[in-house]
LUMTOR-944766 format. One record per residue: y, x, z of N, C-alpha, C, CB in turn; residue number from 1; residue in one letter. Coordinates in Angstrom, 2 decimals, decimal comma. Atoms other than C-alpha are relative to their C-alpha. Glycine has a CB too. Example, Ala and Ser with C-alpha at 12.3 -4.5 7.8 and 13.67 -1.06 7.14 Angstrom:
BEGIN
+---------+---------+---------+---------+---------+---------+---------+---------+---------+---------+---------+---------+-----+------+
!    n_py !    n_px !    n_pz !   ca_py !   ca_px !   ca_pz !    c_py !    c_px !    c_pz !   cb_py !   cb_px !   cb_pz ! seq ! type !
+---------+---------+---------+---------+---------+---------+---------+---------+---------+---------+---------+---------+-----+------+
!   -1,19 !    0,89 !    0,00 !   -4,50 !   12,30 !    7,80 !    1,20 !    0,90 !    0,00 !    0,03 !   -0,99 !    1,25 !   1 !    a !
!   -1,19 !   -0,82 !   -0,06 !   -1,06 !   13,67 !    7,14 !    1,09 !   -0,77 !    0,73 !    0,46 !    0,41 !   -1,42 !   2 !    s !
+---------+---------+---------+---------+---------+---------+---------+---------+---------+---------+---------+---------+-----+------+
END
This chain:
BEGIN
+---------+---------+---------+---------+---------+---------+---------+---------+---------+---------+---------+---------+-----+------+
!    n_py !    n_px !    n_pz !   ca_py !   ca_px !   ca_pz !    c_py !    c_px !    c_pz !   cb_py !   cb_px !   cb_pz ! seq ! type !
+---------+---------+---------+---------+---------+---------+---------+---------+---------+---------+---------+---------+-----+------+
!    1,25 !   -0,76 !   -0,01 !  104,46 !  -78,96 !  -41,47 !    0,00 !    1,14 !   -1,08 !   -1,18 !   -0,96 !   -0,23 !   1 !    m !
!    0,06 !   -1,15 !    0,94 !  104,10 !  -75,60 !  -43,12 !   -1,07 !   -0,32 !   -1,13 !   -0,39 !    1,36 !    0,81 !   2 !    p !
!    0,91 !    0,27 !    1,14 !  102,38 !  -75,55 !  -46,42 !   -0,32 !    1,41 !   -0,61 !    0,67 !   -1,03 !   -1,11 !   3 !    a !
!    0,60 !   -1,29 !    0,46 !  100,24 !  -72,86 !  -48,09 !   -0,25 !   -0,18 !   -1,51 !   -1,39 !    0,38 !    0,80 !   4 !    l !
!    0,29 !    0,13 !    1,34 !  100,38 !  -72,36 !  -51,81 !   -0,97 !    1,25 !   -0,48 !    1,37 !   -0,08 !   -0,79 !   5 !    r !
!    1,16 !   -0,89 !    0,48 !   97,20 !  -70,51 !  -53,29 !   -0,13 !   -0,03 !   -1,32 !   -1,27 !   -0,33 !    0,53 !   6 !    l !
!    0,28 !   -0,19 !    1,41 !   96,78 !  -69,19 !  -56,70 !   -1,06 !    1,03 !   -0,21 !    1,24 !    0,40 !   -0,73 !   7 !    s !
!    1,17 !   -0,90 !    0,23 !   93,46 !  -67,58 !  -57,80 !   -0,23 !    0,08 !   -1,54 !   -1,34 !   -0,55 !    0,78 !   8 !    i !
!    0,29 !   -0,08 !    1,45 !   92,86 !  -66,31 !  -61,33 !   -0,74 !    1,30 !   -0,40 !    1,31 !   -0,10 !   -0,79 !   9 !    m !
!    0,79 !   -1,23 !    0,43 !   90,77 !  -63,79 !  -63,43 !    0,85 !    0,36 !   -1,30 !   -1,74 !   -0,31 !   -0,32 !  10 !    v !
!   -0,72 !   -0,50 !    1,30 !   93,00 !  -61,71 !  -65,92 !   -1,00 !    0,04 !   -1,17 !    0,65 !    1,52 !    0,20 !  11 !    p !
!    0,68 !   -0,31 !    1,18 !   91,89 !  -61,49 !  -69,47 !   -0,28 !    1,46 !   -0,07 !    0,75 !   -0,44 !   -1,14 !  12 !    q !
!    0,34 !   -1,47 !    0,18 !   90,19 !  -58,15 !  -70,41 !    1,28 !    0,92 !   -0,33 !   -1,08 !    0,14 !   -1,20 !  13 !    p !
!   -1,08 !   -1,04 !    0,21 !   92,82 !  -55,28 !  -70,21 !    1,35 !   -0,56 !    0,51 !    0,12 !    0,42 !   -1,57 !  14 !    g !
!   -1,27 !    0,54 !   -0,37 !   95,48 !  -57,55 !  -68,63 !    0,26 !    0,02 !    1,50 !    0,11 !   -1,38 !   -0,50 !  15 !    q !
!   -0,08 !    0,06 !   -1,44 !   94,91 !  -57,00 !  -64,91 !    1,32 !    0,66 !    0,50 !   -1,24 !    0,70 !    0,63 !  16 !    r !
!   -1,12 !   -0,57 !   -0,50 !   97,73 !  -54,58 !  -64,35 !    1,31 !   -0,69 !   -0,21 !    0,05 !    1,23 !   -0,49 !  17 !    a !
!   -1,11 !    0,83 !    0,40 !  100,22 !  -56,75 !  -66,16 !    0,06 !   -1,19 !    0,80 !   -0,06 !   -0,35 !   -1,40 !  18 !    q !
!    0,14 !    1,14 !   -0,73 !   99,08 !  -59,75 !  -64,31 !    0,48 !    0,31 !    1,49 !   -1,46 !   -0,49 !   -0,09 !  19 !    v !
!   -0,30 !   -0,45 !   -1,37 !   99,43 !  -57,87 !  -60,94 !    1,56 !    0,24 !    0,08 !   -0,84 !    1,36 !    0,37 !  20 !    e !
!   -1,56 !   -0,18 !    0,01 !  103,09 !  -56,87 !  -61,92 !    0,64 !   -1,18 !    0,04 !    0,53 !    0,71 !   -1,17 !  21 !    r !
!   -0,72 !    1,32 !    0,07 !  103,95 !  -60,36 !  -62,74 !   -0,14 !   -0,85 !    1,25 !   -0,51 !   -0,81 !   -1,19 !  22 !    l !
!    0,20 !    0,66 !   -1,31 !  102,47 !  -61,71 !  -59,52 !    0,93 !    0,66 !    1,04 !   -1,53 !    0,10 !    0,47 !  23 !    l !
!   -0,85 !   -0,58 !   -0,93 !  104,51 !  -59,10 !  -57,58 !    1,52 !   -0,52 !   -0,31 !   -0,15 !    1,58 !   -0,07 !  24 !    d !
!   -1,42 !    0,46 !    0,26 !  107,63 !  -60,15 !  -59,50 !    0,28 !   -1,45 !    0,40 !    0,32 !    0,15 !   -1,50 !  25 !    h !
!   -0,03 !    1,33 !   -0,49 !  106,88 !  -63,81 !  -58,82 !    0,31 !    0,00 !    1,53 !   -1,33 !   -0,68 !   -0,31 !  26 !    l !
!   -0,08 !   -0,05 !   -1,51 !  106,60 !  -62,97 !  -55,05 !    1,52 !    0,28 !    0,19 !   -1,01 !    1,21 !    0,72 !  27 !    e !
!   -1,32 !   -0,34 !   -0,19 !  110,02 !  -61,29 !  -55,26 !    0,97 !   -1,21 !   -0,17 !    0,32 !    1,09 !   -0,93 !  28 !    e !
!   -0,70 !    1,13 !    0,28 !  111,55 !  -64,36 !  -56,82 !   -0,14 !   -1,21 !    1,01 !   -0,38 !   -0,39 !   -1,29 !  29 !    l !
!    0,30 !    1,01 !   -0,90 !  109,94 !  -66,81 !  -54,47 !    0,52 !    0,32 !    1,44 !   -1,47 !   -0,24 !   -0,02 !  30 !    l !
!   -0,48 !   -0,38 !   -1,40 !  110,93 !  -64,94 !  -51,36 !    1,37 !   -0,15 !    0,14 !   -0,33 !    1,37 !    0,37 !  31 !    a !
!   -1,34 !    0,19 !   -0,15 !  114,53 !  -65,57 !  -52,07 !    0,36 !   -1,45 !    0,25 !    0,67 !    0,51 !   -1,14 !  32 !    k !
!   -0,22 !    1,46 !   -0,13 !  114,13 !  -69,36 !  -51,77 !   -0,05 !   -0,39 !    1,48 !   -1,08 !   -0,81 !   -0,82 !  33 !    h !
!    0,00 !    0,48 !   -1,38 !  114,93 !  -71,29 !  -48,67 !   -1,45 !   -0,58 !    0,35 !    1,16 !   -1,13 !    0,19 !  34 !    p !
!    1,15 !    0,59 !   -0,51 !  111,78 !  -72,22 !  -46,64 !   -1,24 !    0,97 !   -0,14 !   -0,22 !   -1,33 !   -0,71 !  35 !    g !
!    1,04 !   -0,92 !    0,18 !  109,77 !  -69,13 !  -47,67 !   -0,24 !    0,81 !    1,29 !    0,31 !    0,89 !   -1,15 !  36 !    y !
!    0,45 !   -0,60 !   -1,28 !  107,91 !  -67,66 !  -44,67 !   -0,65 !    1,35 !   -0,26 !   -0,99 !   -0,94 !    0,75 !  37 !    i !
!    0,69 !   -1,22 !    0,29 !  105,64 !  -65,04 !  -46,09 !   -1,02 !   -0,20 !   -1,25 !   -0,77 !    0,47 !    1,31 !  38 !    a !
!    0,96 !    0,06 !    1,03 !  103,21 !  -64,20 !  -48,94 !   -0,33 !    1,28 !   -0,56 !    0,43 !   -0,83 !   -1,02 !  39 !    g !
!    0,33 !   -1,23 !    0,59 !  101,83 !  -61,60 !  -51,16 !   -1,25 !   -0,27 !   -0,94 !   -0,28 !    1,10 !    1,12 !  40 !    g !
!    1,01 !   -0,01 !    1,03 !   99,22 !  -60,69 !  -53,82 !   -1,21 !    0,54 !    0,65 !    0,40 !    0,82 !   -1,24 !  41 !    r !
!    1,31 !   -0,54 !   -0,46 !   95,57 !  -60,11 !  -53,16 !   -0,96 !    0,07 !   -1,15 !   -0,60 !   -0,85 !    1,13 !  42 !    f !
!    1,09 !   -0,26 !    1,11 !   92,41 !  -59,02 !  -55,10 !   -1,35 !   -0,28 !    0,77 !    0,05 !    1,67 !   -0,66 !  43 !    a !
!    1,23 !    0,30 !   -0,48 !   88,85 !  -60,05 !  -54,67 !   -0,72 !    1,36 !    0,53 !   -0,77 !   -0,73 !   -1,11 !  44 !    a !
!    0,77 !   -1,20 !   -0,52 !   86,70 !  -57,57 !  -52,58 !   -1,38 !    0,14 !   -0,51 !   -0,10 !   -0,04 !    1,48 !  45 !    a !
!    1,32 !   -0,14 !    0,65 !   83,67 !  -58,28 !  -54,64 !    0,23 !    0,36 !   -1,52 !   -0,87 !   -1,36 !    0,16 !  46 !    d !
!   -0,22 !   -0,30 !    1,45 !   83,11 !  -57,86 !  -58,45 !    0,49 !   -1,08 !   -0,86 !   -1,20 !    0,45 !   -0,59 !  47 !    t !
!   -0,46 !    1,17 !    0,79 !   84,61 !  -61,16 !  -59,57 !    1,20 !    0,20 !   -0,85 !    0,28 !   -1,09 !    0,88 !  48 !    s !
!   -1,27 !   -0,26 !    0,72 !   87,81 !  -59,68 !  -60,87 !    1,15 !   -0,89 !    0,32 !   -0,23 !   -0,11 !   -1,41 !  49 !    q !
!   -1,12 !    0,92 !   -0,32 !   89,83 !  -62,43 !  -59,22 !    1,16 !    0,61 !    0,60 !   -0,42 !   -1,03 !    0,87 !  50 !    e !
!   -1,13 !   -0,33 !   -0,59 !   93,39 !  -61,83 !  -58,27 !    0,77 !   -1,20 !    0,46 !    0,72 !    0,80 !   -0,84 !  51 !    v !
!   -0,81 !    1,18 !   -0,31 !   96,00 !  -64,09 !  -56,83 !    1,05 !    0,28 !    0,92 !   -0,79 !   -1,07 !    0,53 !  52 !    g !
!   -1,08 !   -0,02 !   -0,97 !   98,77 !  -64,70 !  -54,47 !    0,01 !   -1,25 !    0,95 !    1,34 !    0,09 !   -0,77 !  53 !    r !
!   -0,22 !    1,10 !   -1,04 !   99,52 !  -66,69 !  -51,39 !    1,40 !   -0,07 !    0,46 !   -0,90 !    0,21 !    1,23 !  54 !    i !
!   -1,38 !    0,13 !   -0,48 !  102,82 !  -68,12 !  -50,27 !    0,02 !   -1,15 !    1,13 !    1,02 !   -0,37 !   -1,27 !  55 !    g !
!   -0,01 !    0,87 !   -1,06 !  103,52 !  -69,77 !  -47,03 !    1,55 !   -0,54 !    0,22 !   -0,62 !    0,75 !    1,27 !  56 !    i !
!   -1,24 !    0,73 !    0,04 !  106,40 !  -72,30 !  -46,84 !    0,12 !   -0,84 !    1,29 !    0,07 !   -0,88 !   -1,28 !  57 !    w !
!   -0,31 !    0,95 !   -1,05 !  108,09 !  -74,35 !  -44,12 !   -0,42 !   -1,39 !   -0,36 !    1,47 !    0,02 !    0,31 !  58 !    r !
!    0,18 !    1,34 !    0,32 !  107,50 !  -77,53 !  -45,99 !   -0,53 !   -0,07 !   -1,52 !    1,37 !   -0,78 !    0,23 !  59 !    s !
!    0,39 !    0,22 !    1,47 !  105,94 !  -78,98 !  -49,26 !    1,21 !    0,01 !   -0,87 !   -0,75 !   -1,36 !   -0,21 !  60 !    h !
!   -1,26 !    0,30 !    0,79 !  109,46 !  -79,89 !  -50,39 !    0,60 !    1,26 !   -0,35 !    1,03 !   -0,87 !    0,76 !  61 !    a !
!   -0,59 !   -1,41 !    0,32 !  110,69 !  -76,28 !  -50,19 !   -0,85 !    0,69 !   -0,96 !    0,14 !    0,91 !    1,27 !  62 !    e !
!    0,95 !   -0,66 !    0,79 !  107,51 !  -74,92 !  -51,85 !    0,10 !   -0,58 !   -1,40 !   -1,41 !   -0,13 !    0,59 !  63 !    a !
!    0,00 !    0,69 !    1,32 !  107,84 !  -77,48 !  -54,69 !    1,43 !    0,29 !   -0,61 !   -0,30 !   -1,65 !    0,15 !  64 !    d !
!   -1,15 !   -0,13 !    0,52 !  111,54 !  -76,94 !  -55,02 !    0,15 !    1,39 !   -0,61 !    0,95 !   -0,32 !    0,96 !  65 !    h !
!    0,12 !   -1,27 !    0,57 !  111,01 !  -73,21 !  -55,54 !   -0,74 !    0,09 !   -1,24 !   -0,54 !    0,83 !    0,89 !  66 !    a !
!    0,89 !    0,08 !    1,23 !  108,29 !  -73,98 !  -58,09 !    0,79 !   -0,40 !   -1,21 !   -1,16 !   -1,01 !    0,19 !  67 !    a !
!   -0,74 !    0,60 !    1,11 !  110,85 !  -75,67 !  -60,32 !    1,11 !    0,90 !   -0,48 !    0,56 !   -1,34 !    0,40 !  68 !    t !
!   -0,91 !   -0,89 !    0,34 !  113,15 !  -72,73 !  -60,48 !   -0,18 !    0,52 !   -1,44 !   -0,03 !    1,02 !    0,96 !  69 !    d !
!    0,27 !   -0,43 !    1,44 !  113,61 !  -71,64 !  -64,08 !   -0,62 !    1,37 !   -0,17 !    1,28 !    0,01 !   -0,78 !  70 !    d !
!    0,61 !   -1,27 !    0,03 !  112,88 !  -67,97 !  -63,48 !   -1,51 !   -0,01 !    0,49 !    0,85 !    0,93 !    0,83 !  71 !    d !
!    1,30 !    0,24 !   -0,60 !  109,73 !  -68,93 !  -61,43 !   -0,78 !   -0,69 !   -1,12 !    0,08 !   -0,88 !    1,36 !  72 !    v !
!    0,81 !    0,64 !    0,98 !  108,57 !  -71,18 !  -64,22 !   -0,21 !    0,94 !   -1,21 !    0,64 !   -1,32 !   -0,41 !  73 !    i !
!    0,14 !   -1,10 !    1,01 !  109,07 !  -68,36 !  -66,87 !   -1,09 !    1,02 !    0,36 !    1,34 !    0,75 !   -0,14 !  74 !    a !
!    0,94 !   -0,92 !   -0,37 !  107,09 !  -65,83 !  -64,92 !   -1,42 !   -0,67 !    0,07 !    0,41 !    0,62 !    1,29 !  75 !    v !
!    1,22 !    0,68 !   -0,10 !  104,31 !  -68,41 !  -64,24 !   -0,53 !   -0,13 !   -1,36 !    0,14 !   -1,32 !    0,67 !  76 !    r !
!    0,57 !    0,20 !    1,33 !  104,07 !  -69,11 !  -67,87 !   -0,52 !    1,23 !   -0,75 !    1,00 !   -0,64 !   -0,83 !  77 !    s !
!    0,48 !   -1,31 !    0,51 !  103,76 !  -65,49 !  -68,74 !   -1,48 !    0,36 !    0,68 !    1,15 !    1,19 !    0,37 !  78 !    q !
!    1,26 !   -0,27 !   -0,77 !  100,89 !  -65,16 !  -66,11 !   -1,06 !   -0,88 !   -0,67 !    0,15 !   -0,32 !    1,60 !  79 !    i !
!    1,01 !    0,87 !    0,54 !   99,13 !  -68,23 !  -67,61 !   -0,53 !    0,50 !   -1,30 !    0,54 !   -1,36 !   -0,16 !  80 !    h !
!    0,53 !   -0,58 !    1,25 !   98,93 !  -66,51 !  -70,99 !   -0,97 !    1,18 !    0,13 !    1,13 !    0,44 !   -0,82 !  81 !    e !
!    0,70 !   -1,29 !   -0,08 !   97,33 !  -63,45 !  -69,62 !   -1,36 !   -0,22 !    0,99 !    1,10 !    1,19 !    0,62 !  82 !    l !
!    1,19 !    0,23 !   -0,77 !   94,54 !  -65,08 !  -67,48 !   -1,03 !   -0,92 !   -0,66 !    0,39 !   -0,56 !    1,30 !  83 !    v !
!    0,99 !    0,82 !    0,55 !   91,32 !  -66,82 !  -68,23 !    0,29 !   -1,51 !    0,35 !   -1,36 !    0,46 !    0,52 !  84 !    q !
!   -0,11 !    1,48 !   -0,26 !   91,27 !  -70,71 !  -68,39 !   -0,70 !   -0,36 !    1,34 !   -0,66 !   -0,82 !   -1,21 !  85 !    p !
!    0,55 !    0,43 !   -1,19 !   90,54 !  -72,52 !  -65,17 !    0,35 !    0,69 !    1,26 !   -1,31 !    0,03 !   -0,14 !  86 !    g !
!   -0,49 !   -0,64 !   -1,33 !   92,58 !  -70,69 !  -62,59 !    0,29 !   -1,15 !    0,99 !    1,37 !    0,93 !   -0,21 !  87 !    h !
!   -0,24 !    0,92 !   -1,04 !   93,17 !  -72,31 !  -59,25 !    1,50 !    0,08 !    0,41 !   -0,93 !    0,28 !    1,19 !  88 !    l !
!   -1,39 !    0,04 !   -0,45 !   96,77 !  -73,33 !  -58,25 !    0,04 !   -1,30 !    0,85 !    1,09 !    0,00 !   -1,25 !  89 !    e !
!   -0,15 !    1,09 !   -0,83 !   97,14 !  -75,54 !  -55,17 !    0,84 !    0,25 !    1,16 !   -1,22 !   -0,45 !    0,40 !  90 !    r !
!   -0,79 !   -0,04 !   -1,23 !   99,34 !  -76,46 !  -52,25 !   -0,75 !   -0,78 !    1,05 !    1,43 !   -0,58 !   -0,22 !  91 !    l !
!    0,82 !    0,58 !   -1,12 !   97,72 !  -77,09 !  -48,90 !    0,86 !   -0,14 !    1,14 !   -1,22 !    0,85 !    0,37 !  92 !    y !
!   -0,54 !    0,09 !   -1,24 !   98,75 !  -78,43 !  -45,65 !   -0,68 !    0,98 !    1,06 !   -0,09 !   -1,41 !    0,42 !  93 !    d !
!    0,52 !   -0,76 !   -1,08 !   98,31 !  -76,21 !  -42,61 !   -0,30 !   -1,03 !    1,14 !    1,01 !    1,14 !    0,45 !  94 !    t !
!    0,29 !    0,88 !   -0,97 !   96,41 !  -78,05 !  -39,95 !   -0,64 !    0,75 !    1,27 !   -0,90 !   -1,05 !   -0,58 !  95 !    v !
!    0,62 !   -0,54 !   -1,13 !   94,88 !  -77,51 !  -36,49 !    0,94 !    0,74 !    0,87 !   -1,08 !    0,84 !   -0,38 !  96 !    g !
!   -0,75 !   -0,77 !   -0,94 !   95,96 !  -75,35 !  -33,72 !    0,06 !    1,56 !   -0,37 !   -0,62 !   -0,21 !    1,38 !  97 !    d !
!   -0,07 !   -1,36 !    0,59 !   96,50 !  -72,22 !  -35,92 !    1,40 !    0,49 !    0,18 !   -0,41 !    0,03 !   -1,52 !  98 !    s !
!   -1,21 !   -0,62 !   -0,04 !   99,27 !  -69,75 !  -35,99 !    0,88 !   -0,51 !   -1,17 !   -0,21 !    1,47 !   -0,03 !  99 !    a !
!   -0,74 !    0,67 !    1,21 !  100,27 !  -71,31 !  -39,39 !    0,58 !   -1,29 !    0,40 !   -0,96 !   -0,27 !   -1,22 ! 100 !    l !
!   -0,40 !    1,34 !   -0,40 !  100,45 !  -74,76 !  -37,96 !    1,09 !    0,07 !    1,10 !   -1,23 !   -0,79 !    0,51 ! 101 !    a !
!   -0,99 !   -0,13 !   -0,99 !  102,52 !  -73,52 !  -35,01 !    1,37 !    0,45 !   -0,52 !   -0,47 !    0,92 !    1,00 ! 102 !    r !
!   -1,29 !   -0,45 !    0,59 !  105,22 !  -72,09 !  -37,38 !    0,96 !   -1,08 !   -0,02 !   -0,16 !    0,51 !   -1,40 ! 103 !    v !
!   -0,89 !    1,13 !    0,16 !  106,77 !  -75,54 !  -37,76 !    0,66 !   -0,32 !    1,37 !   -0,78 !   -1,24 !   -0,56 ! 104 !    h !
!   -0,42 !    0,20 !   -1,40 !  107,22 !  -75,74 !  -33,93 !    1,08 !    0,92 !    0,43 !   -1,14 !    0,17 !    0,92 ! 105 !    a !
!   -1,09 !   -1,05 !   -0,50 !  109,44 !  -72,60 !  -33,81 !    1,28 !   -0,27 !   -0,79 !   -0,47 !    1,63 !   -0,24 ! 106 !    s !
+---------+---------+---------+---------+---------+---------+---------+---------+---------+---------+---------+---------+-----+------+
END
């Protein structure tokens, strides 16, 4: 079953551009791993200052394996130092009769 990794954070004041660069670099690193389907960076459409990234994977195992890559860990560590405490980082199952859930069948 495909998995969706979601990260949402608020950069510390003056750090948004650097956080966005690091999120883009993280995307480049993750996209090279087996099981990666799609992903990208996003920003809130309201005034919350939230930014984040989404990654879609063929499986939890492949998403988790990519997360243990030394380069990925290093970039995530840099990001964590530039964002406010309490950011969201979760791995979700895709469910139901959605396009994401049908990815596994192809």
